[in-house]
C-alpha positions, 0 to 999 in steps of 0.5 A, spaced: 484 851 745 486 853 752 479 855 754 477 847 752 483 845 756 482 849 762 475 846 762 477 839 761 482 840 767 476 843 771 471 837 770 477 832 772 478 836 778 471 836 780 470 828 778 476 827 782 473 831 788 467 827 788 470 820 788 475 822 794 474 818 801 474 820 808 481 821 811 484 823 818 485 830 815 478 831 812 475 828 818 479 833 823 476 839 818 469 837 819 465 842 823 462 840 830 455 842 832 452 843 838 446 847 840 445 853 844 437 853 844 431 856 841 431 863 841 426 867 846 421 869 841 421 861 838 423 863 831 430 861 831 435 856 833 442 858 836 447 854 835 455 853 835 460 850 830 467 848 833 472 848 827 478 844 829 485 848 828 490 843 827 496 848 826 494 852 833 492 845 836 485 848 838 478 849 836 475 855 833 468 857 834 462 861 831 455 862 833 449 862 828 442 863 828 437 859 823 430 860 822 426 854 826 423 851 820 430 851 816 433 856 812 439 860 811 444 861 817 446 868 820 453 869 823 452 872 830 457 876 833 454 875 840 449 870 843 447 874 850 440 875 851 438 871 845 436 864 849 432 864 855 437 863 861 434 857 866 439 860 871 435 866 872 430 866 877 423 866 875 422 873 878 429 875 875 432 877 881 438 872 881 443 868 877 444 861 879 451 859 877 457 854 880 464 856 883 470 852 885 471 853 892 477 851 896 474 847 902 480 842 904 487 842 906 491 838 901 498 841 899 504 841 904 503 849 904 496 848 907 498 845 913 505 848 913 505 855 911 512 857 912 514 851 907 511 855 901 515 851 896 513 844 898 510 840 893 507 835 897 500 833 897 497 829 903 490 825 903 486 821 908 482 818 903 481 816 896 478 820 891 485 824 891 484 824 883 478 823 879 478 822 871 484 826 869 485 831 875 488 831 882 484 833 888 487 840 890 482 841 896 477 845 891 470 843 890 464 845 885 459 849 889 452 851 887 452 859 888 447 864 886 448 872 886 443 878 885 443 880 878 446 887 879 452 884 883 456 878 881 461 879 886 456 878 891 455 871 890 452 866 896 455 859 896 449 854 898 454 849 900 459 852 905 465 848 907 462 842 904 467 837 901 462 835 895 461 837 888 455 840 884 456 840 878 458 833 879 465 832 877 468 830 871 462 831 866 457 835 870 454 842 868 449 847 869 444 841 868 445 839 875 442 845 878 435 848 877 430 854 880 424 851 883 418 854 879 416 859 885 424 861 885 424 860 893 428 854 892 434 851 888 434 844 887 441 841 885 445 834 884 450 832 889 454 826 892 455 828 899 460 823 900 468 824 901 474 821 900 474 813 900 466 813 901 465 817 895 470 813 891 466 807 892 459 810 891 454 812 886 449 815 891 447 822 888 441 825 891 437 831 889 437 837 894 433 843 895 436 849 898 431 854 901 433 862 900 429 864 906 431 859 911 438 857 908 436 850 910 438 844 905 433 838 905 435 831 901 429 830 897 431 823 895 434 820 901 431 813 900 435 811 894 442 809 894 443 809 886 444 815 882 439 821 882 440 826 876 437 830 871 432 834 875 427 838 871 420 841 873 414 839 868 409 845 866 405 844 871 411 844 876 412 837 878 419 835 880 422 830 875 428 826 875 432 820 872 434 815 877 438 808 878 436 804 884 443 800 885 448 803 889 455 802 885 452 800 879 453 806 874 449 802 868 443 800 872 436 801 869 435 809 869 428 811 870 424 817 869 421 819 876 415 824 877 413 827 884 406 827 884 402 829 890 408 827 895 408 820 891 414 818 887 411 815 880 416 811 876 413 812 869 418 807 865 418 802 871 415 797 866 419 798 860 424 794 858 430 799 857 434 805 860 433 812 859 438 817 857 435 824 857 428 826 857 424 833 856 417 834 858 412 836 852 409 843 852 402 841 855 405 837 860 401 831 858 407 826 856 415 826 857 419 825 851 426 821 852 432 818 848 434 811 849 438 806 845 434 801 841 436 795 836 443 799 835 440 806 834 438 812 839 431 814 838 425 818 841 420 815 846 414 818 849 411 816 855 404 819 858 403 822 864 397 820 868 396 825 873 390 823 877 387 819 872 387 812 872 389 812 865 395 806 864 402 809 863 404 807 856 411 807 853 411 808 845 417 809 840 416 815 836 422 815 831 425 809 827 431 809 822 438 808 821 441 814 825 442 816 832 437 822 836 442 825 840 439 830 844 432 833 844 433 841 844 425 843 844 419 844 840 415 848 835 408 847 832 408 840 832 415 839 831 421 836 836 428 839 834 433 834 835 441 833 834 442 827 829 447 823 827 449 817 823 455 813 822 456 817 815 454 824 818 456 828 824 451 831 828 446 836 824 440 839 827 433 836 825 426 837 826 421 831 826 413 832 825 410 828 830 404 828 826 406 827 819 412 823 822 417 826 817 424 829 818 427 835 815 434 837 816 435 844 818 443 845 818 448 843 813 454 844 817 458 839 813 454 837 807 459 840 802 464 836 805 460 829 804 458 831 797 465 830 795 466 823 798 464 816 797 460 814 803 461 807 806 455 802 806 452 800 813 448 794 814 444 791 819 446 783 820 443 778 826 448 773 828 446 767 833 450 767 839 453 760 842 447 761 847 442 761 842 440 769 842 439 773 836 445 779 836 445 785 832 452 786 828 453 792 824 457 791 818 460 797 815 463 796 808 468 800 804 466 806 799 465 803 792 465 796 795 465 790 790 463 783 793 468 780 788 474 782 792 477 780 798 477 785 804 481 785 810 476 786 816 476 789 823 472 786 829 471 793 833 470 792 840 466 797 844 468 800 851 463 802 857 462 796 858 455 798 858 455 803 852 451 803 846 454 801 840 449 805 836 449 810 829 454 814 833 459 819 829 466 819 833 472 823 831 477 817 833 473 811 832 470 813 826 467 807 822 466 811 816 474 813 816 476 806 817 472 803 811 474 808 807 481 806 808 479 799 805 477 795 811 470 792 813 468 793 820 464 788 824 461 792 830 457 787 834 452 789 839 455 784 844 452 782 851 452 788 856 450 794 851 443 798 852 438 797 847 436 790 847 433 789 854 435 790 861 437 783 862 442 783 856 445 790 858 446 787 865 449 780 863 456 783 862 457 785 869 462 779 873 462 776 866 467 780 862 471 774 859 465 770 859 459 770 854 461 776 851 467 773 848 463 768 845 459 774 842 465 777 839 467 771 836 461 769 833 460 776 830 467 775 826 466 768 825 459 769 822 461 775 817 468 771 815 464 766 812 462 771 806 467 771 800 469 778 800 472 777 807 479 775 807 480 771 813 487 771 813 487 778 814 483 779 821 484 784 826 481 786 833 481 793 835 478 797 841 478 802 847 477 802 855 473 795 856 474 794 848 482 795 850 480 789 855 477 785 850 483 786 845 488 784 851 483 778 853 482 776 845 489 776 844 490 770 849 484 766 846 483 767 839 486 761 836 490 764 831 483 768 828 487 775 828 493 777 825 493 784 829 491 787 835 490 795 837 488 796 844 487 804 847 487 805 854 485 798 855 484 794 862 490 789 862 491 787 869 485 786 874 489 786 880 492 793 879 486 796 875 482 795 882 488 798 886 489 804 882 483 806 878 479 812 881 472 810 881 472 804 885 465 803 885 466 801 878 471 795 879 467 793 885 461 792 881 464 789 875 469 785 878 464 782 884 468 785 889 476 785 891 481 780 889 483 779 896 476 776 898 478 769 897 471 767 899 467 771 894 466 766 888 464 771 884 470 776 885 475 770 885 472 767 878 473 774 875 480 775 877 482 768 876 479 766 869 477 773 866 484 777 867 488 778 861 495 777 864 493 770 866 493 768 858 499 772 856 503 766 855 499 764 849 500 771 846 503 770 839 500 776 835 503 783 833 499 789 838 499 796 838 498 799 845 496 806 846 495 810 853 494 816 855 498 819 861 493 823 864 488 817 864 486 816 871 480 811 870 484 806 866 491 808 869 498 808 865 500 802 868 495 798 864 498 800 858 505 799 860 504 792 863 501 790 857 507 793 852 512 790 857 509 783 857 509 783 849 516 786 848 519 781 853 515 775 849 518 778 843 512 780 840 512 785 835 509 791 839 509 799 839 507 803 845 503 810 843 503 814 849 500 821 850 502 824 856 497 830 856 491 826 854 486 823 858 481 817 857 480 820 850 485 824 845 482 831 845 488 835 842 487 836 834 495 834 833 495 828 837 488 826 834 491 826 827 497 822 830 493 817 833 489 816 826 496 816 822 499 811 827 493 807 827 492 806 820 500 805 819 500 799 824 494 796 820 498 797 814 504 794 817 501 788 820 494 787 816 
């Protein structure tokens, strides 16, 4: 009898386990995969799994090797020498790296050494802080050193107040060896102070090891030049945006062939995320957003032939291909995710057009939960365009019931709303708490043509707001949507959207949540660090009274001008180390809500930037997010 009881209890436990749904704690127990590379012998893939450690408030990492065709992973004690190191020179004599070098006086003690306890910082231009860090006079510099003597490094940017890798997110993808090993190609924006803050003019530079001279390889382009790489035949290749000051301009693939720059994607109506050459050098594979997903595309390289350049989509499906990691026997190795699954490694057979999942980091967890359902919906906008809207339904969705529904407002504003898997704005988690999520690919998002992508600039509060309302109004017609329980949530530009909608929504919404959102376009222009962004998006400065575009932005599209119409509870979240959307934006919004007597809460993270990265902070973020929705929706 006792054995039967134990067996029954075990079955009940398994059944209960299989029927659970995603929770914040479960989300933050998932492993996060990133690829180190393909082994030198081409037989295996080396990857890292980072596991959040909530108790220690950090992440623990382990490295693994798995056969390139799939199989059982092996835990690695070290990865040294397993993967080809692109930073070792072709002749094996030197190692390419970067170091932070002090080149400017900033601190009071730099100017007045006798006053060494002073804490003052002195600046003569902008770029005095960037992302989440104050400029202390140190800059990233590309360096190289003899492979047997790490201490003997040579700085190829001596005394230059510039950064390579680019701050804040650049890495060793910003520098490479030339195929002959005689020179180094690197990305740099050689502007300082205010000039740096108002420009996107990065260029490719070539440093000669023999002459110690540096040459600008892209002097005629005023926008971004990034991602330098060489084809198997040795042709320099990179991505390029043309318009200075526009971080979301069309990104194209450029090949320098016979001293001529060939734009492979000029006639393709899209924008490139990242690229890699095929092993035979006959084509370039790249990743780009399309119709609410991120897929692999291929463009042929004609060389000296007269063959037309053609772009074709290689993969399709309801998922995001996030990175191409290499090739093996007709397969391309990629990282892939979707709204129900965090990143795993997959191989895609280019001829058979078939997928194979290689890693299974989180499969065991997903097998214990009921997944949400993602539906693709197309909504007609107020100007007669077709707009893709993702609708995420709760696990065990029952169309006979009514559900509270959230309008998700994407940030960017030109970020793709694709099949991403976020560890904060996680649609699977939101749906698992019983909410329908409506996520529109509104104006400004890549993946729907260059014109659609560019339409949001200088029109933040215009057609895009109609797009949001068209999406929520269309889905709210469904009998399973509780129209009396609608909310709007978002971060960054999505936070701006929430602040703006709060003044124009005509009582559609019952609650709002804004994370690091732009609330006051005037003070945002005066305090953000990448001024080129606000300059381009707003159409200019607020004091330019004869600038019609700028005046329209600051007068018609500024959320502060509609606060008198606020009448809905709002949760405002702000990172104290966020210099992109500085703390005053959240403070101003919370103060306005409080003084107007509106139910509001201020969730402040002193040591977080535009994101929430620390595990314990992230868990509190999730708990407060759903606590607020429970209180107000």
